[in-house]
C-alpha positions as CSV (number, residue, x, y, z in Angstrom):
1,M,129.0,120.9,103.8
2,A,127.6,122.8,100.8
3,P,123.9,122.3,100.0
4,S,124.7,120.6,96.6
5,A,126.9,118.0,98.4
6,M,124.2,117.3,101.0
7,S,121.6,116.9,98.3
8,S,123.9,114.5,96.4
9,R,124.2,112.4,99.6
10,W,120.5,112.4,100.1
11,N,120.1,111.2,96.5
12,D,122.6,108.5,97.2
13,S,120.5,107.3,100.1
14,L,117.6,106.7,97.7
15,A,119.5,105.1,94.9
16,E,118.2,101.5,95.6
17,A,114.8,102.4,96.9
18,R,112.1,100.2,95.4
19,P,109.0,102.1,94.1
20,I,106.5,100.1,96.2
21,A,105.1,100.3,99.7
22,Y,107.3,98.3,102.0
23,W,104.3,96.5,103.5
24,L,103.0,95.3,100.1
25,D,106.4,94.1,99.0
26,D,105.8,90.8,100.9
27,P,106.1,87.3,99.5
28,G,103.2,86.3,101.8
29,R,100.8,88.6,99.8
30,P,97.7,86.4,99.1
31,A,96.6,85.6,95.5
32,P,93.5,87.6,94.5
33,R,90.1,86.0,94.8
34,P,88.2,85.3,91.5
35,A,86.3,88.1,89.9
36,L,82.5,88.1,89.8
37,T,81.3,86.6,86.5
38,S,77.6,86.2,87.0
39,D,74.6,87.8,88.7
40,V,74.3,87.2,92.4
41,R,71.9,88.1,95.2
42,C,72.7,88.9,98.8
43,D,71.5,90.6,101.9
44,L,74.4,93.1,102.1
45,L,76.8,94.2,99.4
46,V,80.0,95.9,100.6
47,V,81.8,98.0,98.0
48,G,85.5,98.4,98.6
49,G,88.2,96.0,99.9
50,G,90.1,98.2,102.3
51,Y,89.7,98.5,106.0
52,S,86.3,100.2,105.8
53,G,84.8,97.5,103.6
54,L,86.4,94.5,105.4
55,W,85.4,95.7,108.9
56,T,81.9,96.2,107.6
57,A,81.7,92.7,106.2
58,L,83.2,91.2,109.3
59,R,81.1,93.1,111.7
60,A,77.9,92.3,109.7
61,K,78.6,88.5,109.9
62,E,79.4,88.8,113.6
63,R,76.1,90.6,114.2
64,D,74.1,88.1,112.1
65,P,76.0,84.9,111.0
66,G,73.1,84.0,108.6
67,R,73.3,87.3,106.7
68,E,74.5,86.8,103.1
69,V,77.4,89.2,102.6
70,V,79.2,89.9,99.3
71,L,82.2,92.2,99.0
72,V,83.5,93.5,95.7
73,E,86.9,95.2,95.2
74,A,88.0,96.9,92.0
75,K,91.6,95.7,92.2
76,E,93.0,93.6,95.1
77,V,92.1,93.8,98.7
78,G,94.4,96.3,100.5
79,W,96.2,97.6,97.4
80,A,95.5,101.2,98.1
81,A,95.6,103.3,101.4
82,S,94.8,100.4,103.6
83,G,97.9,98.5,102.5
84,R,100.4,101.3,102.3
85,N,99.8,103.6,105.3
86,G,102.1,104.2,108.3
87,G,100.4,101.5,110.4
88,F,99.4,103.9,113.2
89,C,96.3,102.4,114.8
90,A,95.0,105.3,116.8
91,A,92.0,105.3,119.2
92,S,91.0,108.9,118.2
93,L,87.8,109.1,116.1
94,T,88.2,112.8,115.5
95,H,91.7,113.0,114.0
96,G,93.2,113.9,117.3
97,L,92.0,115.5,120.5
98,P,92.4,119.2,119.3
99,N,90.2,118.7,116.3
100,G,87.6,116.9,118.4
101,L,87.6,119.6,121.0
102,E,87.2,122.3,118.3
103,R,84.2,120.6,116.6
104,W,82.4,118.5,119.2
105,P,83.3,119.9,122.6
106,G,80.0,118.8,124.2
107,E,80.6,115.1,123.3
108,I,84.4,114.8,123.4
109,E,84.4,112.6,126.5
110,T,81.9,110.2,124.8
111,L,84.0,110.2,121.5
112,E,87.2,109.5,123.4
113,A,85.6,106.6,125.3
114,L,84.1,105.1,122.1
115,G,87.5,105.4,120.5
116,A,89.3,103.7,123.3
117,S,86.6,100.9,123.3
118,N,87.0,100.6,119.5
119,L,90.8,100.2,119.8
120,D,90.3,97.5,122.5
121,G,87.9,95.8,120.1
122,I,90.4,95.7,117.4
123,E,92.9,94.0,119.7
124,T,90.3,91.5,120.7
125,S,89.5,90.7,117.1
126,L,93.1,90.1,116.2
127,T,93.3,87.5,119.0
128,R,90.0,85.9,118.1
129,Y,90.8,85.5,114.4
130,G,94.5,84.8,114.8
131,I,95.5,87.8,112.7
132,E,99.3,88.2,112.8
133,C,100.1,91.8,111.9
134,D,102.9,92.9,114.4
135,F,100.4,94.7,116.6
136,E,102.2,96.6,119.4
137,R,100.4,98.8,121.9
138,T,103.4,101.1,122.1
139,G,101.6,104.5,122.2
140,E,102.7,107.6,120.4
141,I,104.6,110.8,121.2
142,D,103.7,114.1,119.6
143,V,107.0,116.0,119.4
144,A,107.7,119.7,119.5
145,T,110.6,120.9,117.3
146,Q,109.9,124.7,117.7
147,P,109.5,126.7,120.9
148,H,105.9,127.7,120.2
149,Q,105.0,124.0,119.8
150,V,106.2,123.3,123.4
151,A,103.6,125.8,124.7
152,E,100.9,124.2,122.5
153,L,101.6,120.8,123.8
154,R,101.6,122.0,127.4
155,E,98.2,123.7,126.8
156,L,96.8,120.5,125.2
157,H,98.0,118.4,128.1
158,E,96.3,120.8,130.6
159,T,93.1,120.9,128.6
160,A,93.0,117.1,128.4
161,E,93.5,116.8,132.2
162,R,90.8,119.4,132.8
163,R,88.3,117.6,130.5
164,G,88.9,114.2,132.1
165,V,90.4,112.7,128.9
166,G,93.8,112.1,130.4
167,G,96.3,109.4,129.8
168,L,98.7,111.9,128.3
169,E,102.1,112.6,129.8
170,F,104.0,115.8,129.1
171,L,107.8,115.2,128.5
172,D,110.3,118.0,128.7
173,R,113.3,118.0,126.5
174,D,115.5,115.7,128.6
175,A,112.6,113.3,129.3
176,L,111.8,113.1,125.6
177,R,115.4,112.6,124.5
178,A,115.7,109.8,127.1
179,Q,113.0,108.0,125.1
180,I,114.4,108.8,121.6
181,D,117.2,111.1,120.9
182,S,117.2,113.8,118.2
183,P,118.8,117.2,118.5
184,T,115.6,118.7,117.0
185,F,113.4,117.5,119.9
186,L,112.3,120.1,122.5
187,A,109.4,118.4,124.2
188,G,106.7,115.8,123.7
189,L,103.2,114.7,124.7
190,Y,103.1,110.9,125.2
191,D,99.9,108.9,124.8
192,R,100.9,105.6,126.2
193,R,97.7,103.6,125.5
194,G,95.8,105.4,122.7
195,V,97.9,104.2,119.8
196,A,99.1,100.8,118.6
197,L,101.5,100.2,115.7
198,L,101.0,97.4,113.2
199,N,101.8,96.1,109.7
200,P,98.9,97.6,107.7
201,A,99.0,95.1,104.8
202,R,99.1,92.1,107.1
203,L,96.1,93.5,109.0
204,V,94.1,93.9,105.8
205,W,95.0,90.4,104.6
206,G,94.1,89.0,108.0
207,L,90.7,90.7,107.9
208,R,90.2,89.2,104.4
209,S,90.9,85.7,105.8
210,A,88.6,86.3,108.8
211,C,85.8,87.4,106.4
212,L,86.2,84.4,104.2
213,A,86.2,82.1,107.3
214,L,82.8,83.6,108.3
215,G,81.3,83.0,104.9
216,V,81.7,86.4,103.2
217,R,82.0,86.0,99.4
218,I,84.8,88.2,98.2
219,H,85.3,89.1,94.5
220,E,88.5,91.0,93.7
221,R,89.2,92.7,90.3
222,T,85.5,93.5,90.2
223,P,84.8,97.2,90.0
224,A,81.4,98.5,90.9
225,L,80.3,100.6,88.0
226,D,77.0,102.1,89.1
227,L,74.3,101.9,91.7
228,A,70.5,101.9,91.1
229,K,67.3,101.0,92.9
230,A,65.9,97.5,92.0
231,G,62.6,96.7,93.5
232,P,62.9,96.7,97.3
233,G,66.7,96.6,97.1
234,M,69.6,97.9,95.1
235,A,71.5,96.7,92.0
236,V,75.2,97.3,91.5
237,R,76.6,96.6,88.0
238,T,80.1,95.2,87.5
239,P,81.8,94.3,84.2
240,Y,80.5,90.7,84.1
241,G,77.5,90.6,86.3
242,R,75.1,92.4,88.7
243,V,74.8,92.2,92.4
244,L,71.2,92.5,93.7
245,A,71.3,93.4,97.3
246,R,68.8,94.3,100.0
247,Q,71.3,96.8,101.4
248,V,74.7,98.3,100.3
249,A,77.6,99.7,102.4
250,L,80.1,101.9,100.6
251,G,83.7,101.8,101.7
252,T,85.3,103.5,98.7
253,N,86.6,106.6,100.5
254,V,89.1,108.3,98.2
255,F,87.5,106.9,95.0
256,P,84.5,108.5,93.5
257,S,81.4,107.5,95.4
258,L,78.6,105.6,93.7
259,V,76.3,108.2,95.4
260,R,77.2,111.2,93.2
261,R,76.0,113.9,95.5
262,L,78.7,112.8,98.0
263,R,81.6,113.4,95.6
264,P,82.2,117.1,96.5
265,Y,82.6,116.2,100.2
266,T,86.1,114.6,99.7
267,V,89.2,115.3,97.7
268,P,92.3,113.1,97.3
269,V,95.6,114.2,98.8
270,Y,98.8,112.4,98.0
271,D,101.0,111.3,100.9
272,Y,104.5,110.0,100.6
273,A,106.8,107.8,102.8
274,L,110.3,106.2,102.9
275,M,111.5,103.0,104.6
276,T,115.1,102.5,105.7
277,E,117.1,99.4,105.7
278,P,117.2,97.6,109.1
279,L,119.1,99.5,111.8
280,S,122.1,97.9,113.3
281,D,122.4,97.6,117.1
282,K,124.9,100.4,117.1
283,Q,122.5,102.6,115.1
284,R,119.6,101.8,117.5
285,D,121.8,102.6,120.5
286,A,122.7,106.0,118.9
287,I,119.1,107.1,118.9
288,G,117.6,105.1,121.8
289,W,113.9,104.4,120.9
290,K,113.9,101.4,123.1
291,N,110.1,101.5,123.7
292,R,109.3,101.6,120.0
293,Q,106.6,104.3,120.2
294,G,105.2,105.9,117.2
295,L,106.1,109.6,116.7
296,G,104.8,112.6,114.9
297,D,106.1,116.2,115.0
298,S,103.7,119.0,115.8
299,A,104.1,121.2,112.7
300,N,101.3,121.9,110.3
301,Q,103.4,120.2,107.7
302,F,104.3,117.3,109.9
303,H,106.2,114.0,109.7
304,Y,105.1,110.6,111.1
305,F,107.7,108.0,111.9
306,R,108.0,104.6,113.6
307,L,110.0,101.4,113.8
308,S,108.9,98.3,111.9
309,A,109.1,94.8,113.4
310,D,112.5,94.3,111.8
311,N,113.8,97.7,113.1
312,R,113.5,99.8,110.0
313,I,112.4,103.4,110.3
314,L,109.3,104.5,108.3
315,W,109.5,108.2,107.7
316,G,106.5,109.9,106.0
317,G,104.4,112.9,105.6
318,Y,105.2,116.6,105.2
319,D,104.2,117.1,101.6
320,A,100.5,116.7,101.0
321,V,99.9,117.1,97.3
322,Y,96.4,117.8,95.8
323,P,96.3,117.1,92.0
324,Y,94.2,119.6,90.0
325,G,90.8,118.2,89.3
326,G,91.1,115.7,92.1
327,R,91.8,112.7,89.9
328,V,93.4,109.6,91.5
329,R,96.1,108.4,89.1
330,A,99.0,106.0,89.5
331,E,101.4,108.5,88.0
332,H,101.2,110.6,91.2
333,D,102.4,107.8,93.4
334,Q,106.1,108.5,92.7
335,R,107.4,112.0,93.4
336,P,111.2,112.2,93.4
337,A,111.3,115.8,94.6
338,T,109.3,114.8,97.7
339,F,111.4,111.7,98.3
340,R,114.6,113.9,98.3
341,K,113.0,116.4,100.6
342,L,111.9,113.6,103.0
343,A,115.4,112.1,103.0
344,G,117.0,115.4,103.8
345,Q,114.6,116.0,106.7
346,F,115.2,112.5,108.0
347,F,118.9,113.1,108.3
348,H,118.3,116.5,109.9
349,C,116.2,114.8,112.5
350,F,118.7,111.9,113.0
351,P,122.2,113.0,112.1
352,Q,123.5,110.0,114.0
353,L,122.2,107.8,111.2
354,E,124.2,109.4,108.4
355,G,124.9,106.7,105.8
356,L,121.7,104.8,106.3
357,R,119.9,103.9,103.1
358,F,116.3,103.7,102.1
359,T,115.0,100.5,100.6
360,H,111.4,101.6,99.6
361,A,109.9,104.9,98.5
362,W,106.2,105.2,97.8
363,G,103.1,107.4,97.8
364,G,99.4,107.3,97.2
365,A,96.1,109.1,97.7
366,I,94.1,109.4,100.9
367,D,90.7,111.1,101.2
368,T,90.2,114.2,103.2
369,C,87.2,116.4,104.0
370,T,86.8,119.8,105.4
371,R,86.5,118.7,109.0
372,F,89.4,116.2,108.8
373,S,87.5,113.3,110.3
374,A,85.0,110.8,108.9
375,F,81.4,111.6,108.1
376,F,78.5,109.1,107.7
377,G,75.0,108.8,106.2
378,T,72.5,106.9,104.1
379,A,71.0,107.2,100.6
380,H,68.3,105.7,98.6
381,G,65.8,105.6,101.4
382,G,68.1,104.1,103.9
383,R,69.1,101.1,101.7
384,V,72.7,102.5,101.2
385,A,75.1,103.6,103.9
386,Y,78.5,105.3,103.6
387,A,81.5,106.4,105.6
388,A,84.3,108.5,104.2
389,G,86.7,111.3,104.9
390,Y,89.1,109.6,107.4
391,T,92.0,111.8,106.3
392,G,94.7,109.3,107.0
393,L,93.6,108.2,110.4
394,G,91.3,105.3,109.4
395,V,93.3,102.3,110.5
396,A,91.2,102.0,113.7
397,A,88.4,104.5,113.0
398,T,87.1,102.5,110.0
399,R,86.0,99.8,112.4
400,F,83.9,102.4,114.3
401,G,82.6,103.6,110.9
402,A,81.6,100.0,110.0
403,D,79.5,99.8,113.1
404,V,77.9,103.2,112.3
405,M,77.0,102.1,108.8
406,L,75.5,98.8,110.1
407,D,73.5,100.8,112.7
408,L,72.2,103.1,110.1
409,L,71.2,100.3,107.7
410,G,69.4,98.6,110.6
411,G,67.6,101.8,111.6
412,E,69.0,101.4,115.1
413,D,69.1,104.2,117.7
414,T,72.5,103.7,119.3
415,E,75.0,105.8,121.2
416,R,76.9,106.0,117.9
417,T,74.0,107.2,115.7
418,R,73.0,109.8,118.3
419,L,76.4,111.5,118.1
420,E,76.5,115.0,116.5
421,M,79.6,113.8,114.7
422,V,77.5,111.1,113.0
423,R,74.4,113.3,112.4
424,T,76.2,116.2,110.7
425,K,78.4,116.5,107.6
426,P,81.3,118.7,106.7
427,L,81.1,121.5,104.2
428,P,81.7,120.3,100.6
429,F,84.7,121.5,98.6
430,P,84.0,124.1,95.9
431,P,84.3,123.1,92.2
432,E,87.5,123.7,90.2
433,P,89.5,125.9,89.9
434,F,88.4,127.2,93.4
435,A,89.2,123.9,95.1
436,W,92.8,123.8,93.8
437,A,93.3,127.5,94.5
438,G,92.0,127.2,98.0
439,I,94.0,124.1,98.9
440,E,97.2,125.6,97.5
441,L,96.7,128.9,99.4
442,T,96.0,126.9,102.6
443,K,99.2,124.8,102.2
444,Q,101.3,128.0,101.6
445,S,99.7,129.6,104.6
446,L,100.3,126.6,106.8
447,A,104.0,126.5,105.8
448,H,104.2,130.2,106.6
449,A,102.7,129.6,110.0
450,D,105.3,126.9,110.7
451,R,108.1,129.4,109.8
452,N,106.6,132.1,112.0
453,G,106.0,130.8,115.4
454,G,102.7,129.2,114.5
455,R,101.0,132.5,113.8
456,R,98.0,131.9,111.5
457,N,97.4,134.5,108.7
458,L,94.1,136.1,107.7
459,W,93.3,133.2,105.3
460,L,93.8,130.5,108.0
461,R,91.8,132.5,110.5
462,A,89.0,132.7,108.0
463,M,89.2,129.0,107.5
464,D,89.1,128.5,111.2
465,R,86.0,130.7,111.5
466,F,84.1,128.7,108.9
467,G,85.2,125.3,110.4
468,L,87.1,124.1,107.4
469,G,89.5,122.1,109.4
470,F,92.8,122.9,107.8
471,D,95.0,122.6,110.8
472,S,97.5,119.9,109.9
């Protein structure tokens, strides 16, 4: 078939796609809480109503039920990355084992154990608070689609076994295609316990309900405008009132931090995804996928994909778009060229599903930093704590980050606060135009590596040498 004909068919598959995240297109979406309209006082103010802020508020009340906790959110709880991500709830705190081994080899066993415990803690919390979010401990398979990636997965499997962070199973081509069948699949690395899948919006709404039940005061449509010292505590100004708090936890992530010196440490990158209509039994049989694992391919420009509870396929990733100047704007959320590209790549992976249509197409910003995993710290004499830089892997790691922030605010010496990962920060991004030029050059270099057997050019080798983290 001619390329123009194929492109037309991919366009047709997108003809009825709604420009909203599938998870947020839910009649069960809760009504927003009232905005803050007067001055209030509290022990702990949490800024941000995504996973980071909600876990912090919840964990704070669990530690001390008598603590007065207020949470403010600029729009609605879960409207941004927490409500529209892929729903991969991964135990890894380091954005995958390879990144952790590269950066913190001396504490990787501890980091892996803390990540596993954190994921177990999430599952316990869902049961305790009755949060219904389609949580499935399905695991995830990293898939090789090029010969050099097969060797990389074998090497990673051997390294994990040698370092005692096992639980990974190498699948050759036949074993992988017995799990899920695509003509593009050559091998896989199966993590059976380290990843759960869930409905991200229902998780965030469930955390909101749990916080309210414990007495957290939540004010939506209440942007935090600035942060300043106020006597022994802090003051945060909002449009209609101030919050005077003894301590503040910042969970704003991709949005500009109220601690200005932190802003160069993160940049926004736009990620995009599609959701198909529900698969018929015949379509499910054509591709297998009986065990419902999450999947991701092993390229630098990678895809992530999974089944929803009603047997749709979410297909996302590949394009990671950095807007010049690093501004987060709604106009970047829809990118037809990327949606067409994703649709074509979907049908290349699963030609058995030709004719399937997409019902939702969306995008939005996530924060990233130069080490590709979260960093932490305090400001204003220890009265303010922050966690940021999750780089798209924060569904589970934000709960760990919440505990780190609370440890730091409490001045506690814990296994978490002693980690080199917690005590150090990534390198900041340079100012424009250097940030945009560097990111664009890195993206082009990564695409070139994907086309050339994974060989990293001089630019990528220099980035590796300086620990700048651009490896996916």
